[in-house]
N, C-alpha and C positions, 0 to 999 in steps of 0.2 A: 026676864033674865037674859044676860048677854050671851050671844051665840059663841060657843067655844071654838077655838082655833089652835091647832097643835102643829108646830113647825120644829123640825130637827135638822141639825147639821149631821154629817157623818161624825162619828166619834173618831178622834185623831189618834194615830198610832204613835206612841211617845218613845220610840227607840232613838229619837234625836230631838233637837229643839225645834220649835215651830218655825215655819217659813212663810213667805208671803202668800202662798197658795192656801194655807190654813187660815190666814187672816182674811183673805178675800171671801172665802166661804162663810166665815163667821159674820163678816160685815154685811154681806148680802142677806143672810138669814135675819140678822138684827134689823136691817132696814125694813124687811117684810113684816117682822114681828111688831116693830114700832108702828108701822103703817096700819096694821090690823087693830092694834090697841087704840090708836087714835080714832078709829072709826067704830069703836064700841064693842069690839070682839073681846071675849075673855081668853086671852092668849096664854098658852103654855109653850115655852121656847126652851128646848133642851140641846145642850152640847156636852162634850166631855172627852174622855180618853179611853181607848181600846187597848187594854194592858196585857192581854195574854198572847200566846203564840210563840213559835220557834224563834222569830226575829228578836223578841225581847230576851229570850233565854240566851241566844248567841251574843247579843250586845252586852248583857249583864256579865256573861262569862269573860268577855274581852276586857271589861273594866274591873274584873275581880270583885263583882257584887252579886247579891242575890237578885232575882228578877223583881221581887216586891220592892226592894230598895230602889232599884232603877225606876220602877213605876211611880213610887212615892216622890222621887226627886223630879222626874220629868213632867208629871201631871201638874206640878206647881207652875212650871213655865207656861203651860197652855192656859191655865187659869189666869196667870198674870197678864198674858197677852190679851185675853178676853177683857179683862178689867181696864187695861190701858186704852184699848180701842173702843171703850164705851159699849161693850156688848151686853145687852140687857137680858141675859139668859135667866130663866126661872130655875133651872136645875143644871148643875155641872155634874154629870154622872161619871163614875169610875167603874169599870167592869170587874174590879177586884173587890167591890163592896159585897158584904154578905147577902144583902137583899137581892142583888143581881144574880148571885149564885142560885138563890132560891127560885127566881123567875126562870132562869135558864134550865134548871132541872125540872121545873113544872112544865115548860113547853116540850122538853125532851120526853117526859112521861106521857104527855098528850099525844105526841107523834108515835110513841111506842104503843100506846093503847089503840091507835088507829091501824096498827099492823104495818107501819111504814118504816120500821127499823129492823135490820137483821145483821147478824155477825158473819163476817167472811174475811178473806185475805185480800188486801189491796196491793197491786203492783202497777205502778204507773209514774207519770211525770209530775213533779211538784216543784213550784217556784217558792222558795223561802221568802223572797222579797215581796211577792204578791200574796203570800199565804193562800195559794190557789193551786188546784189540780187542773191539768190540761190534757186534752186528747192529742194523740200523735199528729192528727191532721191539722191541728192548730199551730204546730211548731215550725220554726224556721232554723236554718243552720247559721250559727255565728262563727266567729274566728276560732281557729283551733279545734273545729269539730264540736264546739259547745252548742247544745240545743237551746233555742230561745223561745220564750212565750210570746203571745201576741203583743204584750207590753214591752218586748225587748229585753226581758229579764232572764237570766240563766235558769234552767230547770235541771233537776236531778232525779234519777230513778229511785223510787221509794218502794219498799216492800215491807208490810207489817200487817198484823191482824187489826181489823178495824170494824166499827159499826158502819153500815151503809144506810142511807136514806133513799127510799124509792122515788127518786126524782122522775124517773121515766114514766111513772104512773100519772104524773101531773102535766105531761106535755099537752094533751088536748084540753084539759081544764084551764091551763094557762092561756092557750091560744083563744079559747072561748072568752076568757075574761078580758084579754086585750081587745078582742073585737067588740065586746059590749061596753068597754071603757076606753075609748080612743085617747083620752087625755091622761091615762094612767102613767104613761112614760112620755116625758117631754125633755127636750124639744123633739121634733119629728125625726131628726136624724138618728137620735138614740133609739127611738121606738122602732125604726126600720132595722137597726142593727140587732136588736133583741128579737124581733120577729124572725129574722133570717136564722139566728142562732137556735131558737126553739124549734122552728120548722125543720131545721137540719137534723133533729133527733136529740133527745136527752138521754143520758146514761145515768145510772144510779150514782149517788155522791158519797164519797167517804166522809164521815162526819165524826170520827174520833181518831186520837193518836195515842200510841203507847211508848213512843221514843223519847218523850219528856213528860214532866208532870206539872208544868206551870199552866194551869187552866182550870176550868170547872170540871170536877169529877163527874163521870157518867154514872147515873143512878144504877146500882146493882153491878157495876163493872169497875171496881176500884183501881184497876190497872190502866184504865182509859181516861183521858181528858177529852172534852169536846173540841172538835175542830173549831178554830178561833172564830170563824165566821158564824157559826151557830150562836155562840154566846154574844158576839159583837152585835149582830142584828137584833138579838133579843133585848138589847138596851132600850129600844124604842118603846117596848111594852112595859119593861121594868119601870121606866119613868112615868108611864101612864097609870101605874097602880096594879099591874098584873103580878101575881094572882091574888094578892091579899086585900086589895082595896077595890072591890067591884063597883062601888059608886063612882069613884074617881075614874076607873077604867071605862065605865059606860059614858062618862062625860067627855073624855078627851080622845078615846080611841074609837074609830080609826084616825090616824094622823092625817092632817090635811096635806102636808108636804114633807117628804124626805128630800132635803137639799144636799146633793152629793157631787163629787167629781165624776167626770165622764168615764174614768178608768174603773169605777166600781159599780157601774150600772147593772152588770150581770148579777152580782150578788143581791142587789136590792130589788131588781125587777124580775128575776127568775127564782133564785133560791128562797128569798124571803117570802114572797107570796105562796110558794109551794109549801114551806114550813107552816105558814099560817093556815092554809087550806087543810093541811094534815091535822093540825091542832084544833080545827073548827073555830078559828078566830077570824074576825073581819080583816080585810086587806086595807092597807093605806090607800088614800084617795089619789095620791100622785107622787111619782118619783121624778125629780128634776135633776138631770145631769149637766152641771155647768161645765164650761171649758177650762183649759189650762191658762195660767198666766205665764207669759214668756218674757224673759229679761232681754230687752232690746231685740226681740224677735227670736231668741234662742231658748230652748228648753233648759230649765235650771237643773244643775247637777253638781254634787259635791266635788266630783273629779275635775270638772271644768272650772270650779271655783267661782261660780256666778250665782250661788244661792243667797238670797237677800233676807236679812233680818227685818221683819215688819216693825219691831219695836224701835229700831234705829231710824227707819223712815218716819215713824210717827213722832219721834223726838226731834228730827231735823225739820220737818215741814208741818207738824201738827196733825193730830189724829183726824180732824175733820177734813183737812185738805186731802189726806190719803184716802179717807172713806169716799169723799166726793169724786176724786179722780177714778178710783176703781169702779164705782157704780156708773159714772158718766161715760167713761171712755171704753169700757169693755162691754160689748154687746152681749147681754146675758144669754148664756147657752152656747156661746162661741169662744174660741180661744182669743186671748187679748194680749197685747204687749205693753210693757211699761218701762220707764226709765226715770231717773231723777229729773231730767229736763222736761219730760212730758208732764210729770206731776206739777212742777213749778209753773209751766206754761198754762196748764188748764186751770189751776187754782187762781193764778193771777188774773187770767182773762175773765173767768166767770164769777168767782167769789170776790176778789179784791176790786178789780176794775169795774165790773158791771153791777153786781148786787151790793157789795160792801160800800162802794163809792156812792151809789144811789142813797142808801140808808144814811151814810155819814153826812152827805150834803144836806139832806132834808132835816135830820135831827139837829145838826150843828146850826143850820139856818134858823130853826125855830127857837133853839136855846138862846141864840144871840139876838135875834131881831123881834121875837114875840114873847119874851120873858118865859119861855118854855111852855106856852099855852096857845092853842089856836082856836079862836072863836069861830062861830058860823060865818060863812061868806056867801058870795053870790055864785050859785052853781050855774054851769053852762053844759051844753051837750057833750063837750070834750071830756068832762069828768065822768059822765055815765059811760061813755065809749071806752075810756081806759079801764074802769072797773069791770066792764063786761069782758074786755080782752083778758084781764087778769083772771077772772072767773073761768073763762074758757081754758086758759092755760092750766089752771089748777085742776079743773075737771079732767083735762086730758092726762095730767100726771096721775090722777087717781085711777082712771081707766087703765092706763098702762101698767101701773103697779098691781092692780087686780089681776092682770094677765101676765105678771112677772116680766114685763118688758121694761126693765128698770132704767136702762140708758135712754130709751125713747121717752120715758116719763120725765126724766130730768131735762132732756132736750126740749120737751113741751113746756116745762116750767120756765125755762130760760126765755121763751118767747114773751112771757109775762114781764120778766125783768127788762127785756129790750123795749117793750111797749112803755114801761114806766120811764125809762131813760129818754125815749123820744118825746114823751109827754112833758117831762120837766124842762127839756131843752126848748120845746115849742112854747110852753106857757111862761117860762122865764120868771119865776117868782121874785128873783132878785131885782128885776126891772119893775115888776108890779108894786114892789114895796114903796117906790117913789111916786107911782102914778095911780094905783088902784088897790088900796089895802084890802078892801072887801073881797075883791077877786083873788088876791094873793091868798087870803085865808082859805077860800074854797079849794084852791089848787093844793095847798099844804095838807088840808084835811083829806083830800082825795088820795094824795100820795101816802099819808100815814095809813089809811085803810088798805091801800094796795100792798104796801110793804108788809103790813101785819098778815095779810092773807098769804103772801108769798113765803114769809118766814114760817108760818104755821104749816104750810104745805111741804116745805123742804125739811122740816124738823126730823123725820125719820132718817134722812140721809146724813145730816150734819147736826146731831142733837145738841152738842155743847154750844156751838157758836150761834145757831138759830135760837136756842133757848136763851142765851144772853141777850140777843137782839130783842126778843119778845119782851124781856123784862124792861127794856128801855122804851117800849112803845105803849101808848094808852090803848085800852080796849075801846071799841066803838061806843060803848055806853058810859065810859068814865070821863065825865066833863071836868073833874078836878085834878086830873093827872098833870104833873109838871115835868116836862122833858128837860133833863140835865144835859150839859155839854157831853157829847158821846165820846167814848174811847173807841178806837178802830177795832172792829170785831174781826175783820179779815185783812190783816196787814199783808203788804206785798211780800212775797217769798223771794229769797235769793238762793241760787243754786249752791248746794253744799257738797262737800266731799263725803260720799257714803260708799258702802261696799257694793252698790248696785252696778 
C-alpha cells in the first residue's frame, strides 16, 4: 500500500482577489505534491479559502453585500487561479461548508471537555487586518499616534465578553514538543522566532467574538462565533476526515507539511498545536514558513499600486515559465524578488536556450535524418559518462526536493542539461552522419535517454511542457516509436507590458 502524504497550503483569505503571493504558495505546494506522487506516495493536497472573520464582514459591507455573497464570489477567483496554474489539489475547501462547521464545533467541544475554555471579558489590542490579538509589548507607535502590530498593521482597543482558551497551560508542553521535534518548524529562522515568542510567556487567548455573527457558532453560546483562526486552522483536519471519517483521518492525519507564509507561523506553530494537544489529537509533522515575494525588491501593497495579478503573468509568459521562475529563482524559505524581465531572462536561459533547444535539436535531427527512428549504434565511454552525469543531477534534484530545497534541486537538474549540451557539441552527430552513422546512432540514443530522464525529473515543476515533451519521446523499451518533426515546447519569450 502506498505511503500517505498530506500537504496543505494556508487557506487564503478572500476579501480581495488572489495575488502573486497566493500563486507562489500554491505552485510550491503543487510541485511538492507532484514530486511525492511521482515517487509512489498516496498524496492528499488541500488548498482553499478562509471565509469568516471581521475583514470579510467589513469588505462585504463596503460593497453592499452579505459576507456569504462575497465569499461565494471571491472563492471562485482562487479556484480559477489554481486551475490556470495547473495546481493538482485533491480538495479545495471552503470554511463556510457545513462539514467544516461540524468539524470546528467538534474540536471546540473537545477543548471544552479538556477544561481549556472559560468565559470572561476581553480587553486588549486587536488587528482587524491580521485577525490577531497582540500584547502591549509587541506594539510600536505609528504616525498620528496609531498603534501598530509586529506586521505593521494598525490595532484597535477591543472590549467584549469572550471565551478564552488556556494557551498559558501549553507553554511548557509546546517547548518540550519543539525540543523533541527539531524539524517541526522550518526554516531555522522561523523556529528561532517561535522559540523566543513561547519562551517569553504565553497568555490565554480570546477565541470567540460577539461583535459580529459571520462565523462558526460556538456550541452552547449562540451569541458567540469562533475566533476566525480557530475555525481556519481546523480546516486541515476537516479535509482529513475529522470527526466523521475515522478511517480517512487515521490514514492522512497528521499532515506531513503545512506550507504557509512566514507572517502566520505563530498561528500554525503555537496556537494550532496547542488546540490539538487540548483536543488530544496528533500534531502535524512540519510547519514550513516560506518567505515573501517582492516586486522588484519592494513589498507589494495596494496603496503603492504594485500588486501583481498572477493570472496576467501566466497569460503573458505561460504558466510553466512562471512556475519555473518562482521555484528556481526564489530560495525556498527566504524572501525573493521578481519582475517581468527576470521571468523572461530565466525562462529563456534555462528552458528555451538550454533544455528546449537541446530537445528540439535532437528530435528534429532524428525526424529529418533517421526517418524518426534510431537503431542501435556503437557505444563509447562518453555515452555512459553522460548518462551517469544526468543520473547524478536527477538524484540531486530528488534529494533537494525531499528536503524542500526547491531552487537548489532545479539548479542541480540544470547541471544535467548543461552536460547534455556539452556532449552533443562534442560528439557532433551532424558530422557523424556523413562519417560514422553507427556512432551517430549511439549518440542520438544516448541523448534521447538523457532527455527523457531530465523531462521526467522536472515534471513536477513544469508539468504541462515537460508532459508534452515526454509524449514526443520514446520510452527506453519502445523500439517501434517514430519521432515526428517536433513543435517548439519552450518558445523564446519576449518582454510584455504587464502591471508588474
